[in-house]
KOLFIDO-141637 format. One record per residue (C-alpha): x, y, z; residue number from 0. Coordinates in Angstrom, 3 decimals. Last residue first. Layout:
<kolvexs>
<<X; Y; Z>; NUM> ...
</kolvexs>
This chain:
<kolvexs>
<<-35.341; -19.631; 66.830>; 188> <<-36.860; -22.639; 65.055>; 187> <<-40.235; -23.239; 64.147>; 186> <<-43.623; -25.319; 64.955>; 185> <<-42.175; -28.639; 65.701>; 184> <<-43.952; -31.312; 64.010>; 183> <<-45.115; -33.983; 66.213>; 182> <<-43.960; -37.297; 67.851>; 181> <<-46.149; -39.224; 70.027>; 180> <<-44.713; -39.615; 73.800>; 179> <<-47.087; -37.490; 75.439>; 178> <<-50.312; -38.901; 73.313>; 177> <<-49.734; -42.377; 74.782>; 176> <<-49.915; -41.051; 78.332>; 175> <<-52.731; -38.913; 77.637>; 174> <<-54.374; -42.311; 75.976>; 173> <<-54.301; -44.094; 78.951>; 172> <<-52.212; -46.885; 78.791>; 171> <<-53.090; -50.378; 79.962>; 170> <<-54.174; -51.594; 76.518>; 169> <<-55.145; -55.280; 76.741>; 168> <<-53.857; -58.725; 77.074>; 167> <<-50.583; -57.932; 77.947>; 166> <<-47.094; -59.071; 76.677>; 165> <<-44.042; -58.010; 77.829>; 164> <<-41.055; -55.995; 76.098>; 163> <<-38.427; -54.715; 78.859>; 162> <<-37.575; -51.441; 78.481>; 161> <<-37.368; -49.642; 75.146>; 160> <<-36.824; -45.724; 76.666>; 159> <<-38.194; -43.522; 74.219>; 158> <<-35.853; -40.594; 72.443>; 157> <<-38.692; -38.793; 70.800>; 156> <<-38.080; -37.915; 67.064>; 155> <<-40.123; -34.945; 65.825>; 154> <<-40.872; -33.578; 68.861>; 153> <<-37.471; -34.153; 70.398>; 152> <<-35.814; -31.825; 67.277>; 151> <<-38.287; -29.191; 68.705>; 150> <<-36.979; -29.623; 72.297>; 149> <<-33.055; -29.649; 70.769>; 148> <<-34.229; -26.272; 69.415>; 147> <<-35.140; -24.842; 72.343>; 146> <<-32.128; -26.052; 74.159>; 145> <<-29.898; -25.063; 71.405>; 144> <<-31.480; -21.355; 71.552>; 143> <<-30.857; -21.100; 74.970>; 142> <<-27.540; -21.811; 75.313>; 141> <<-26.785; -22.267; 78.904>; 140> <<-25.222; -25.448; 79.037>; 139> <<-22.409; -24.040; 76.924>; 138> <<-19.773; -26.559; 75.506>; 137> <<-22.106; -29.587; 76.238>; 136> <<-25.046; -27.642; 75.082>; 135> <<-23.211; -27.307; 71.368>; 134> <<-22.967; -30.909; 71.591>; 133> <<-26.400; -31.724; 72.909>; 132> <<-27.427; -29.947; 69.728>; 131> <<-25.284; -31.582; 67.533>; 130> <<-26.676; -34.823; 68.519>; 129> <<-30.557; -33.666; 68.603>; 128> <<-29.668; -32.629; 64.720>; 127> <<-28.253; -36.067; 63.965>; 126> <<-31.353; -37.484; 65.415>; 125> <<-33.798; -35.224; 63.723>; 124> <<-31.977; -36.413; 60.341>; 123> <<-32.658; -40.229; 61.369>; 122> <<-36.170; -39.411; 62.169>; 121> <<-36.838; -37.545; 58.906>; 120> <<-35.267; -40.289; 57.084>; 119> <<-37.562; -43.051; 58.884>; 118> <<-40.565; -40.903; 58.271>; 117> <<-40.442; -39.867; 54.603>; 116> <<-43.928; -38.359; 54.480>; 115> <<-42.786; -35.650; 52.229>; 114> <<-43.421; -33.394; 55.384>; 113> <<-41.368; -35.293; 57.415>; 112> <<-38.474; -34.819; 54.640>; 111> <<-39.114; -30.841; 55.036>; 110> <<-39.073; -31.386; 58.800>; 109> <<-35.997; -33.354; 58.554>; 108> <<-33.952; -31.335; 56.375>; 107> <<-34.721; -28.313; 58.805>; 106> <<-33.598; -30.072; 61.878>; 105> <<-30.080; -31.317; 60.024>; 104> <<-29.731; -27.492; 58.846>; 103> <<-30.717; -26.328; 62.388>; 102> <<-28.441; -28.917; 63.824>; 101> <<-25.474; -27.807; 61.924>; 100> <<-26.192; -24.195; 62.934>; 99> <<-25.878; -25.250; 66.654>; 98> <<-22.871; -27.231; 65.625>; 97> <<-21.051; -24.290; 64.158>; 96> <<-22.372; -22.064; 66.983>; 95> <<-21.092; -24.417; 69.849>; 94> <<-17.523; -24.591; 67.815>; 93> <<-17.153; -20.835; 68.517>; 92> <<-15.489; -20.955; 71.913>; 91> <<-12.760; -23.648; 70.428>; 90> <<-11.717; -21.383; 67.683>; 89> <<-12.748; -22.276; 64.221>; 88> <<-10.646; -24.641; 61.941>; 87> <<-12.171; -27.916; 62.438>; 86> <<-15.658; -26.939; 62.464>; 85> <<-15.373; -25.074; 59.474>; 84> <<-14.297; -27.768; 57.080>; 83> <<-17.451; -29.658; 58.925>; 82> <<-19.902; -26.602; 58.266>; 81> <<-18.803; -26.520; 54.649>; 80> <<-19.179; -30.523; 54.204>; 79> <<-22.653; -30.041; 55.672>; 78> <<-23.471; -26.792; 53.609>; 77> <<-22.429; -28.727; 50.532>; 76> <<-24.960; -31.372; 51.358>; 75> <<-27.643; -29.236; 52.053>; 74> <<-27.613; -26.730; 49.472>; 73> <<-30.693; -24.538; 50.352>; 72> <<-29.116; -21.213; 49.633>; 71> <<-29.581; -20.417; 53.236>; 70> <<-27.065; -23.232; 54.406>; 69> <<-24.609; -22.503; 51.434>; 68> <<-24.376; -19.038; 53.016>; 67> <<-24.206; -20.597; 56.615>; 66> <<-21.251; -22.516; 55.214>; 65> <<-19.795; -19.577; 53.561>; 64> <<-19.966; -17.476; 56.897>; 63> <<-18.209; -20.186; 58.645>; 62> <<-15.367; -20.794; 56.266>; 61> <<-14.915; -16.587; 56.351>; 60> <<-14.561; -16.876; 60.151>; 59> <<-11.946; -19.551; 59.533>; 58> <<-10.054; -17.136; 57.664>; 57> <<-8.437; -18.574; 54.528>; 56> <<-11.812; -19.021; 52.444>; 55> <<-11.487; -15.900; 50.543>; 54> <<-14.518; -16.377; 48.190>; 53> <<-14.555; -16.260; 44.382>; 52> <<-13.118; -20.133; 44.280>; 51> <<-16.345; -21.288; 46.713>; 50> <<-19.087; -20.165; 44.361>; 49> <<-21.253; -17.506; 45.586>; 48> <<-24.870; -18.147; 45.004>; 47> <<-27.004; -14.684; 45.216>; 46> <<-28.747; -13.307; 48.453>; 45> <<-26.425; -10.396; 48.419>; 44> <<-24.860; -11.177; 52.144>; 43> <<-22.166; -13.674; 50.945>; 42> <<-20.155; -10.370; 49.359>; 41> <<-20.966; -8.372; 52.396>; 40> <<-19.317; -11.112; 54.318>; 39> <<-16.163; -11.720; 51.844>; 38> <<-15.801; -7.540; 52.563>; 37> <<-15.935; -7.850; 56.552>; 36> <<-13.629; -10.722; 56.351>; 35> <<-11.002; -8.736; 54.364>; 34> <<-11.647; -5.676; 56.595>; 33> <<-10.888; -7.950; 59.684>; 32> <<-7.811; -9.108; 58.178>; 31> <<-6.533; -5.397; 57.240>; 30> <<-7.137; -4.275; 60.489>; 29> <<-5.383; -7.357; 62.072>; 28> <<-2.334; -6.164; 60.204>; 27> <<-2.539; -2.689; 61.113>; 26> <<-2.558; -3.585; 64.442>; 25> <<0.172; -6.142; 64.492>; 24> <<2.293; -3.210; 62.667>; 23> <<1.093; -0.420; 65.202>; 22> <<2.174; -3.086; 68.068>; 21> <<5.654; -3.776; 66.679>; 20> <<6.245; 0.153; 66.088>; 19> <<5.153; 0.685; 69.644>; 18> <<7.621; -1.828; 70.739>; 17> <<10.355; -0.756; 68.702>; 16> <<9.931; 3.135; 69.821>; 15> <<9.486; 1.826; 73.272>; 14> <<13.138; 0.265; 72.831>; 13> <<14.644; 3.157; 71.128>; 12> <<13.380; 5.190; 74.066>; 11> <<14.968; 3.003; 76.933>; 10> <<18.408; 2.757; 74.369>; 9> <<18.240; 6.858; 74.555>; 8> <<17.585; 6.791; 77.965>; 7> <<20.306; 4.563; 78.826>; 6> <<22.816; 6.275; 76.991>; 5> <<21.874; 9.381; 78.589>; 4> <<22.543; 7.970; 81.828>; 3> <<26.095; 6.965; 80.810>; 2> <<26.969; 10.498; 79.771>; 1> <<25.848; 11.651; 82.995>; 0> 
</kolvexs>
């Protein structure tokens, strides 16, 4: 009987220790999430926030700060911030980082194209397409990335080079030519 009580006490102490560890882990995770929420609220004010004023120790905060820079119109800083976020976010979130980086490059390409910088716009659109394709490799059903990839392809077509041949006249109809002409995308989702 005494041996049985000793086993019950040991089991009870073990259960209490496990519950205490679980409670501690829950409290720590709640504090971490609270800090992330505070950072996100700080970044949503609409005004520029410097990197020193934000807790960038969490991957979620790094991504949010990159998004903040993106919407502040700071292209180079946003690219750098997305690059840092890409290295630390969870594998299942990388598609979102690639998608947002693609949006950043595509928006920049559209802006440059409107100023008639065709070569630079084409290069930026090509980078955007690569980023969308990377996001789609991670999630082939990522509809927004598919849509934006098509928008980027309108700005910079991936035309097959084929063999060059000389001909006396234009053999293509205007409809075939028109379908291969790059154009300006109307918007992003």
